[in-house]
C-alpha positions in Angstrom: -7.2 5.0 16.2 -10.9 4.8 15.8 -12.2 4.1 12.3 -15.8 5.2 12.0 -16.9 2.6 9.5 -19.2 -0.4 9.7 -18.9 -3.2 7.1 -21.5 -5.9 7.0 -21.1 -9.1 5.0 -23.9 -11.2 3.6 -24.1 -13.8 0.9 -25.7 -12.7 -2.3 -28.2 -14.9 -4.1 -26.0 -15.6 -7.1 -23.0 -16.8 -5.2 -20.7 -13.8 -4.2 -20.8 -11.6 -1.2 -22.2 -8.2 -0.6 -20.3 -5.7 1.6 -22.6 -2.7 2.4 -20.7 0.0 4.2 -22.2 2.4 6.6 -20.4 5.4 8.1 -21.8 7.3 11.1 -19.6 10.2 10.1 -20.4 12.2 7.0 -18.0 11.6 4.1 -16.7 15.2 4.0 -16.1 15.0 7.7 -14.1 11.8 7.3 -12.0 13.3 4.6 -11.1 16.3 6.8 -9.7 14.0 9.5 -6.4 13.6 7.6 -4.4 10.6 6.5 -3.6 7.4 8.3 -0.1 6.3 8.9 -0.5 2.9 10.5 0.4 -0.4 8.8 -2.5 -2.7 8.2 -2.3 -6.4 7.3 -5.1 -7.4 5.0 -5.9 -11.1 4.9 -8.5 -12.2 2.3 -8.7 -15.2 0.0 -10.5 -13.3 -2.7 -7.9 -11.3 -4.7 -10.3 -8.6 -5.9 -11.5 -7.8 -2.4 -8.0 -7.9 -1.0 -6.7 -5.6 -3.7 -9.6 -3.2 -3.3 -9.1 -3.0 0.4 -5.4 -2.4 -0.1 -6.1 0.4 -2.6 -8.7 2.1 -0.4 -6.4 2.0 2.6 -3.3 3.2 0.7 -5.3 6.1 -0.7 -6.0 7.1 2.9 -2.3 7.1 3.7 -2.1 3.7 5.4 0.8 1.3 4.7 -0.5 -2.2 3.8 0.8 -5.7 3.7 -1.5 -8.4 2.3 -1.9 -12.2 2.4 -4.1 -14.6 0.4 -5.2 -16.8 3.3 -4.9 -17.4 7.0 -1.8 -19.5 6.9 0.0 -17.0 4.7 -1.3 -14.2 6.9 0.2 -15.8 10.0 3.6 -16.1 8.2 3.4 -12.5 7.0 2.5 -11.4 10.5 5.4 -13.3 12.1 7.8 -11.6 9.6 6.3 -8.1 10.2 4.9 -8.2 13.7 6.7 -5.0 14.8 5.3 -3.0 11.9 1.6 -4.3 11.9 -0.8 -2.0 13.8 -4.1 -3.6 12.7 -5.3 -6.7 10.9 -8.2 -6.6 8.5 -9.4 -10.3 8.3 -11.9 -12.2 6.2 -14.2 -14.4 8.2 -14.7 -17.2 5.6 -11.5 -18.6 4.0 -10.4 -22.0 2.9 -7.7 -24.0 4.8 -7.9 -21.8 7.9 -11.0 -19.8 8.8 -10.9 -16.2 9.9 -11.7 -17.2 13.5 -8.9 -19.8 13.4 -6.5 -17.2 12.0 -7.5 -14.7 14.7 -7.0 -17.2 17.5 -3.5 -18.0 16.1 -2.7 -14.3 15.8 -3.8 -13.8 19.4 -1.4 -16.5 20.5 1.4 -14.4 18.9 0.0 -11.1 20.0 -2.9 -11.1 22.5 -3.6 -7.4 21.9 -4.8 -8.0 18.4 
């Protein structure tokens, strides 16, 4: 499944992060494409971002599973590997970075 959405992350001056979203497809066209049905594992250490991503995905019909950091994400993935179709992963997390998490996930499932 192709998601026509671009999310860029950049640090804001006052300490937080900004996530401008750009879609090459007009919003009304996206909405007419129907609902998702895949299961997405959302891994992010910031609870508000994780919950927002989960809510947005579930509104579009996706099933979600979430984890608060890379280590927890790996454990959740191991327990749900057969159900997870896609992983949405934060790049910057404590304990285990997004890149380290991705590398560990790819050892379990190279197609991720």
